[in-house]
C-alpha positions as CSV (number, residue, x, y, z in Angstrom):
1,M,64.5,67.6,87.5
2,A,63.5,65.9,90.7
3,Q,66.0,67.7,92.6
4,Q,65.0,71.2,91.1
5,D,61.2,70.6,92.3
6,D,62.7,69.1,95.7
7,A,64.2,72.6,95.9
8,E,61.5,74.9,94.9
9,R,59.0,72.8,97.2
10,E,61.3,73.4,100.0
11,F,61.6,77.1,99.2
12,D,57.7,77.6,99.1
13,L,57.3,75.7,102.8
14,K,60.0,77.8,104.2
15,W,58.1,81.1,102.4
16,A,55.2,79.7,103.8
17,D,56.1,78.9,107.2
18,R,57.8,82.5,107.4
19,A,54.2,84.4,106.5
20,E,53.2,86.6,108.9
21,H,49.5,85.9,109.0
22,K,48.5,82.3,109.0
23,E,44.8,81.5,108.7
24,S,43.1,79.5,111.5
25,S,41.8,76.4,111.1
26,A,38.2,75.3,110.0
27,R,37.5,74.2,113.6
28,A,39.0,77.4,115.3
29,R,36.9,79.4,113.0
30,M,33.8,77.5,113.8
31,L,34.4,77.9,117.8
32,A,35.1,81.3,117.5
33,A,32.0,82.1,115.6
34,R,29.7,79.9,118.1
35,W,31.7,81.5,121.3
36,R,31.0,84.9,120.0
37,E,27.2,84.1,119.9
38,N,27.0,81.7,123.2
39,P,30.6,82.3,124.9
40,P,31.1,79.0,127.4
41,E,30.7,79.0,131.2
42,P,34.0,79.9,133.0
43,Q,35.7,77.0,134.1
44,P,38.2,76.5,136.8
45,F,41.8,75.0,135.6
46,R,41.3,71.7,137.0
47,A,37.8,71.2,137.4
48,D,36.4,68.7,140.1
49,P,35.7,65.4,138.3
50,G,33.0,64.5,140.7
51,P,33.1,61.4,142.8
52,V,35.1,58.6,142.0
53,T,34.4,54.9,142.6
54,P,37.3,53.1,144.2
55,R,38.8,50.7,142.2
56,R,39.9,46.9,142.9
57,S,43.5,46.9,143.6
58,S,45.6,44.9,140.8
59,W,46.4,42.2,142.8
60,M,42.9,41.4,143.5
61,S,42.0,41.6,139.8
62,T,45.0,39.1,139.4
63,A,43.9,36.7,142.1
64,L,40.4,36.6,140.6
65,V,41.8,35.6,137.4
66,F,44.2,33.1,138.6
67,G,41.2,31.7,140.7
68,T,38.7,31.5,137.7
69,V,41.4,29.8,135.8
70,A,42.1,27.3,138.7
71,V,38.3,26.6,138.9
72,V,37.7,25.6,135.5
73,I,40.8,23.7,135.5
74,V,39.3,21.6,138.3
75,L,35.7,21.5,137.0
76,L,37.1,20.2,133.6
77,G,39.3,17.6,135.5
78,W,36.5,16.7,137.4
79,V,34.0,16.3,134.4
80,R,36.8,13.9,132.7
81,F,36.9,11.6,135.4
82,R,33.3,11.2,135.6
83,A,32.6,10.5,132.2
84,P,32.6,7.0,131.2
85,Y,35.3,5.3,128.5
């Protein structure tokens, strides 16, 4: 019986995929209605994203992380050396 249900469901999916008219999604209908009343401004294909702040290079970030770790290790060693037993 399960094989027959799978075959029927597969048939239904094939039938649905072959449909000539497919209903648009709710979001597509919502945007179409909104744009009918208030069309969007035209935009170039690749709009200028505006000024970009320069990023540090990856080696600078790596040096900063290793430097911070080295300072913490030295600081912990110095505190332990100064602490009385």
